[in-house]
C-alpha positions in Angstrom: -19.8 -49.3 -3.1 -20.9 -50.2 -6.6 -22.2 -46.6 -7.0 -18.6 -45.4 -6.4 -17.4 -47.7 -9.2 -20.0 -46.3 -11.5 -19.1 -42.7 -10.5 -15.5 -43.5 -11.3 -16.6 -44.3 -14.8 -18.5 -41.0 -15.0 -22.0 -42.1 -14.1 -23.0 -40.3 -10.9 -26.4 -41.3 -9.5 -29.3 -38.8 -10.0 -32.9 -38.4 -9.1 -34.7 -41.2 -7.1 -31.6 -43.5 -7.4 -29.5 -40.8 -5.8 -31.9 -40.3 -2.9 -32.2 -44.1 -2.4 -28.4 -44.4 -2.1 -28.1 -41.5 0.3 -30.7 -43.2 2.6 -28.8 -46.5 2.4 -25.5 -44.8 3.2 -27.1 -43.1 6.3 -28.6 -46.4 7.4 -25.2 -48.2 7.1 -23.5 -45.3 9.0 -20.0 -46.1 10.4 -19.7 -49.3 8.2 -19.3 -47.3 5.0 -17.2 -44.3 6.4 -13.7 -45.8 5.8 -14.5 -46.7 2.2 -16.0 -43.3 1.5 -13.1 -41.4 3.1 -10.7 -43.5 1.0 -12.7 -42.6 -2.1 -11.9 -38.9 -1.4 -8.4 -39.7 -2.7 -9.8 -40.9 -6.1 -8.3 -39.2 -9.1 -11.7 -39.3 -10.9 -13.7 -36.2 -10.0 -17.0 -38.2 -10.2 -15.9 -40.7 -7.6 -14.4 -38.3 -5.1 -17.3 -35.9 -5.5 -19.9 -38.6 -4.9 -18.0 -39.8 -1.8 -17.9 -36.2 -0.6 -21.7 -35.9 -1.1 -22.4 -39.2 0.8 -20.0 -38.3 3.7 -21.7 -34.9 4.0 -25.1 -36.6 4.3 -23.9 -39.1 6.9 -22.1 -36.6 9.1 -21.5 -37.2 12.8 -18.5 -37.7 15.0 -17.3 -40.8 13.1 -17.0 -38.9 9.8 -15.4 -35.9 11.5 -12.8 -38.0 13.2 -11.9 -39.9 10.0 -11.5 -36.6 8.2 -9.2 -35.2 10.9 -7.0 -38.3 10.7 -6.9 -37.9 7.0 -5.6 -34.3 7.4 -2.9 -35.4 9.7 -1.7 -38.2 7.5 0.2 -38.6 4.3 -2.6 -37.9 1.8 -2.0 -35.4 -1.0 -2.7 -31.8 -0.4 -5.6 -31.8 -2.8 -7.3 -34.6 -0.9 -6.8 -32.8 2.4 -8.4 -29.7 0.8 -11.5 -31.8 0.1 -11.4 -33.0 3.7 -11.1 -29.5 5.0 -14.0 -28.3 2.8 -16.1 -31.2 4.0 -15.3 -30.4 7.7 -16.4 -26.8 7.0 -19.7 -28.0 5.5 -20.2 -30.1 8.6 -19.5 -27.0 10.7 -16.8 -28.9 12.5 -13.7 -27.1 14.0 -10.6 -27.1 11.9 -8.2 -29.9 12.9 -5.3 -29.0 15.2 -2.9 -31.0 13.1 -2.7 -30.5 9.3 0.4 -31.6 7.4 0.7 -30.0 4.0 3.4 -30.4 1.4 2.8 -27.1 -0.3 0.4 -24.9 1.7 0.8 -21.9 -0.7 -0.3 -24.0 -3.7 -3.2 -25.4 -1.7 -4.3 -21.9 -0.7 -4.1 -20.7 -4.3 -6.1 -23.7 -5.6 -8.7 -23.2 -2.9 -9.1 -19.5 -3.6 -9.5 -20.1 -7.3 -12.0 -22.9 -6.8 -14.0 -20.6 -4.4 -14.1 -17.7 -6.9 -14.8 -19.9 -9.9 -17.9 -21.2 -8.1 -19.4 -17.7 -7.7 -21.5 -17.5 -10.8 -24.3 -15.3 -9.7 -24.9 -12.3 -7.4 -26.7 -14.5 -4.9 -23.7 -16.8 -4.6 -21.4 -13.8 -4.1 -23.8 -12.5 -1.4 -23.6 -15.9 0.3 -19.8 -15.9 0.2 -19.6 -12.4 1.6 -22.0 -13.3 4.4 -19.7 -16.2 5.4 -16.7 -13.9 5.3 -18.5 -11.4 7.6 -19.6 -14.2 9.9 -16.3 -16.1 10.2 -13.5 -13.5 9.6 -12.8 -10.9 12.4 -12.8 -7.4 10.9 -9.1 -6.8 11.7 -8.3 -9.8 9.6 -10.6 -9.0 6.6 -8.0 -6.9 4.6 -5.4 -9.8 4.9 -8.1 -12.4 4.0 -9.2 -10.3 0.9 -5.5 -9.7 0.0 -5.2 -13.5 -0.5 -8.3 -13.5 -2.7 -6.7 -10.8 -4.9 -3.3 -12.5 -4.9 -4.6 -15.8 -6.1 -7.8 -14.8 -7.8 -7.0 -11.5 -9.5 -10.0 -9.9 -11.2 -12.3 -12.7 -10.0 -12.1 -11.3 -6.5 -13.5 -7.9 -7.5 -17.2 -8.8 -7.1 -16.6 -10.1 -3.6 -14.7 -6.9 -2.6 -17.4 -4.6 -4.0 -20.2 -6.5 -2.3 -18.2 -6.7 1.0 -17.6 -2.9 0.9 -21.3 -2.2 0.3 -22.6 -4.2 3.2 -21.9 -1.5 5.8 -20.7 -1.8 9.3 -17.0 -1.8 8.4 -14.6 0.9 9.8 -13.1 3.6 7.6 -9.7 1.9 7.8 -11.1 -1.4 6.6 -13.0 0.3 3.8 -9.9 2.2 2.7 -8.0 -1.1 2.6 -10.7 -2.8 0.6 -10.8 0.1 -1.9 -7.0 -0.3 -2.4 -7.4 -4.0 -2.9 -10.3 -3.5 -5.4 -8.0 -1.2 -7.5 -5.3 -3.9 -7.3 -7.8 -6.6 -8.4 -9.1 -4.6 -11.4 -5.7 -3.2 -12.4 -4.5 -3.5 -16.0 -1.2 -5.1 -17.0 0.4 -1.7 -17.1 -1.0 -0.9 -13.6 0.4 -4.1 -12.2 3.8 -3.4 -13.8 3.7 0.0 -12.1 2.9 -1.5 -8.7 5.7 -4.0 -9.2 8.0 -1.0 -9.9 6.8 0.7 -6.7 7.5 -2.5 -4.6 10.9 -2.9 -6.1 11.7 0.8 -5.6 10.7 0.6 -1.9 12.9 -2.5 -1.5 15.9 -0.7 -3.1 15.3 2.4 -0.9 15.2 0.2 2.2 18.4 -1.4 1.1 20.2 1.9 0.8 20.3 2.0 -3.0 18.5 5.2 -3.9 19.8 5.5 -7.5 18.3 2.1 -8.3 15.1 3.0 -6.4 14.7 6.3 -8.3 14.2 4.7 -11.7 11.5 2.4 -10.4 9.7 5.1 -8.3 9.7 7.6 -11.2 8.2 4.9 -13.4 5.5 4.3 -10.9 4.7 8.0 -10.3 4.6 8.6 -14.1 1.9 5.9 -14.3 0.1 6.8 -11.1 0.7 10.5 -10.3 -2.1 10.7 -7.7 -0.5 8.1 -5.4 0.6 9.8 -2.2 2.6 6.7 -1.3 4.6 6.9 -4.6 5.1 10.7 -4.3 6.3 10.4 -0.7 8.7 7.5 -1.5 10.2 9.4 -4.5 10.6 12.5 -2.4 12.5 10.6 0.3 14.6 8.9 -2.5 15.5 12.3 -4.1 16.3 13.7 -0.7 18.9 10.9 -0.2 20.3 11.8 -3.6 20.6 15.5 -2.6 18.0 16.6 -5.1 16.3 18.7 -2.5 14.1 20.8 -4.8 12.7 17.7 -6.5 12.2 16.1 -3.1 10.2 19.1 -1.8 8.0 19.1 -4.9 7.0 15.5 -4.5 6.6 15.6 -0.8 4.4 18.7 -1.1 2.2 16.9 -3.6 2.0 13.9 -1.2 0.7 16.2 1.4 -1.9 17.6 -1.0 -3.0 14.1 -1.9 -3.0 12.7 1.7 -3.2 15.7 4.1 -3.8 13.7 7.3 -0.7 11.5 6.9 1.8 12.9 9.5 4.9 11.3 8.0 4.6 13.4 4.8 4.9 16.5 6.9 7.9 15.0 8.7 9.7 14.2 5.5 8.9 17.7 4.0 10.5 19.2 7.2 13.6 17.1 6.7 13.9 18.3 3.1 13.3 21.9 4.0 16.0 21.7 6.7 18.4 20.1 4.3 17.8 23.0 1.9 18.4 25.5 4.7 14.8 26.6 4.5 14.2 26.8 8.2 10.9 28.6 7.9 9.6 25.8 5.7 10.9 23.2 8.2 9.2 25.0 11.1 5.9 25.2 9.3 6.0 21.5 8.3 6.9 20.4 11.8 4.2 22.6 13.3 1.7 20.9 11.0 3.2 17.5 11.9 2.6 18.1 15.6 -1.1 18.9 14.9 -1.6 15.4 13.5 -1.6 12.1 15.4 1.4 9.9 14.7 1.6 6.4 16.1 3.9 4.8 13.6 7.3 3.3 14.6 9.7 5.8 16.1 7.0 8.4 16.7 8.1 9.3 20.2 11.5 10.3 19.1 10.1 12.2 16.1 7.6 14.2 18.2 10.2 15.0 20.8 12.6 16.3 18.1 9.8 18.3 16.4 8.7 20.0 19.6 12.3 20.9 20.4 12.8 22.5 17.0 9.5 24.4 17.0 10.2 25.8 20.5 13.7 26.9 19.5 12.6 28.4 16.2 9.9 30.4 17.9 12.4 31.8 20.4 14.6 32.7 17.5 11.7 34.5 15.7 10.9 36.5 18.8 14.5 37.6 19.3 15.1 38.3 15.6 11.9 40.4 15.2 11.5 42.3 18.5 8.3 44.2 18.7 6.6 42.1 16.1 3.7 40.0 17.4 4.6 36.3 17.0 1.3 35.7 15.1 2.5 38.2 12.5 5.9 36.5 12.3 4.3 33.1 11.9 1.9 34.4 9.2 5.0 35.9 7.5 6.6 32.4 7.4 3.5 31.0 5.7 3.5 33.7 3.1 7.2 33.3 2.5 6.8 29.6 1.9 4.1 30.3 -0.8 6.1 33.1 -2.4 9.2 30.9 -2.5 7.2 28.2 -4.2 6.0 30.7 -6.8 9.6 31.9 -7.4 10.7 28.3 -7.9 8.0 27.8 -10.5 9.1 30.9 -12.4 6.0 33.0 -11.3 8.2 36.0 -10.6 5.6 38.7 -10.3 3.4 36.5 -7.9 6.6 35.8 -5.9 7.5 39.5 -5.7 4.0 40.3 -4.4 4.3 37.5 -1.8 7.7 38.7 -0.5 6.4 42.3 -0.3 3.5 41.0 1.8 5.9 39.2 4.2 7.9 42.4 4.6 4.7 44.4 5.4 4.3 42.1 8.4 8.0 41.5 9.3 10.2 44.3 8.0 13.5 42.7 9.1 12.8 39.3 7.4 16.1 39.1 5.5 15.2 36.0 3.4 12.3 37.9 1.9 14.5 40.9 1.1 17.0 38.6 -0.6 14.4 36.6 -2.6 12.5 39.8 -3.5 15.7 41.0 -5.0 15.9 37.7 -7.0 12.3 38.1 -8.2 13.0 41.7 -9.3 16.2 40.6 -11.0 14.2 38.0 -13.0 11.7 40.8 -13.9 14.5 43.1 -15.2 13.9 45.6 -12.4 17.6 45.7 -11.6 17.8 48.9 -9.5 15.1 47.6 -7.2 16.7 44.2 -7.1 20.0 45.8 -6.0 18.3 47.8 -3.3 16.6 44.7 -1.9 19.8 42.6 -1.9 21.8 45.3 -0.2 19.1 45.5 2.5 19.2 41.7 3.0 23.0 42.0 3.5 22.6 44.8 6.0 20.4 42.5 8.1 22.6 39.4 7.5 26.1 40.0 6.1 26.6 36.2 5.6 23.5 35.7 3.5 24.9 33.9 0.4 21.8 34.2 -1.8 22.1 38.0 -1.7 25.8 37.9 -2.3 25.5 35.7 -5.3 22.7 37.8 -6.9 24.7 41.1 -6.3 27.6 39.5 -8.1 25.3 38.8 -11.0 24.2 42.4 -11.1 27.8 43.6 -11.0 28.8 41.2 -13.8 26.0 42.6 -15.9 27.5 46.1 -15.6 
C-alpha cells in the first residue's frame, strides 16, 4: 500500500523493487484486491497505473469479479474504461451490466488512447491482429468507422495495414478504401463531405433547391464521386432540369457501371424528357444487373413491364425490320442525341443517318437529323428531314418547332 502512496507522488517502482512488490501482491492475493481496485479511481496517473499493473499480475476470479462490480456501479466513466481495459488484458468476458454516463465520450477517449499508443509498425500490426481476431468481418467497416470518427488521420495506418492483410471480401475492402480516404481527407475534402451529407438530408426531406447548392459544391470538389453525381442527378430531376440530370446520371454510370440504381434513375430522367428510347435502354441495362436494395421487387416488375411493352411497340412501328436492328438503332440514336446536345452537330448528323440506315421509319432520327442539319446551315436538307418526320408522326413537336424556325428565317 505504501507503494501506491509513492506512486501518487510520482514515484512508480522500477527494477528489482518493482518485481519484489509484484511478488508480494501475488502472495497477498485477495487481501489487496479491494484497495487496488479502489486505487483505479485515483486522479494521479501514477497511482492508478501502478494499481492497474498489480491487478493484471494478480488476476483470477476475485479480480475479475471486483472489476465487474466496478463497471456496474457509480464510478466515473474514465475509471470504468480502465476496468474494461484490464478485463480485456485478463481475457475475461465483457460484463453484462455496464452503466456509463456518457458512452460516446468514453468511446472517443478510448479510441484516441488506442491510436496514440501505436507508435511503431509492430504495434500497428499487433492492433490489426487483434481486430481480425476479435471483430467479425461484417462488423469491421463499422468498427473502423468509429476509429476514423474519433481518431481522424491517426486511424490511417491501421486501415492501410488491415487492408493489406488479405482474406477480406471485396465489399469490405471497398468500405475500408472509402474510410481511408475519409481519414486522410484535407479540411476542404471534409467540408465537401459535409456538403454531401447535408445535401442528401435536404433531398430526403423534400427540399431539392437547398440540396442542389450542397450537392453542386460537393461534385465541384469531387467530380469522380458516383454517389455525388447520382444524388445531384436525382436532385436536378426533381427540379425539372432534365438535361442536367441526365448528364450527371450518365457520368455516375460511367464511374460506377455495376450500380443498378444509376440505370434506374437515368431511365426515370429519360422518361421525364420523353426520350422513351433512352428510357428503354437504361431499363434493359438495369435488368441485366443484380438489384437487392429496398424496393427492388417493385422496380424490377415495372422495368420488365416497360421493356416488354416498348419492344412490342418497336415491332409494330417498324414492321419487317428485325428487332435486333431496331434495338441497335435505339443505341445509336442515344449516342447521336448526346452528341447533338453537346453541340457536335456533324457527329450527331452522322449518327442519325446510321440509325435511319437500319430503321428507315424512325421519326425521332428524322426530326433530330433535321435539327443537326439546321445547326450546320444545311437548310434545304433540314427542311426535307423535318417534313419526313412529320409524315411519319404529324404530332411530333420537335419537327414542328424547327420547321417554324426555317419559315421565320425566310
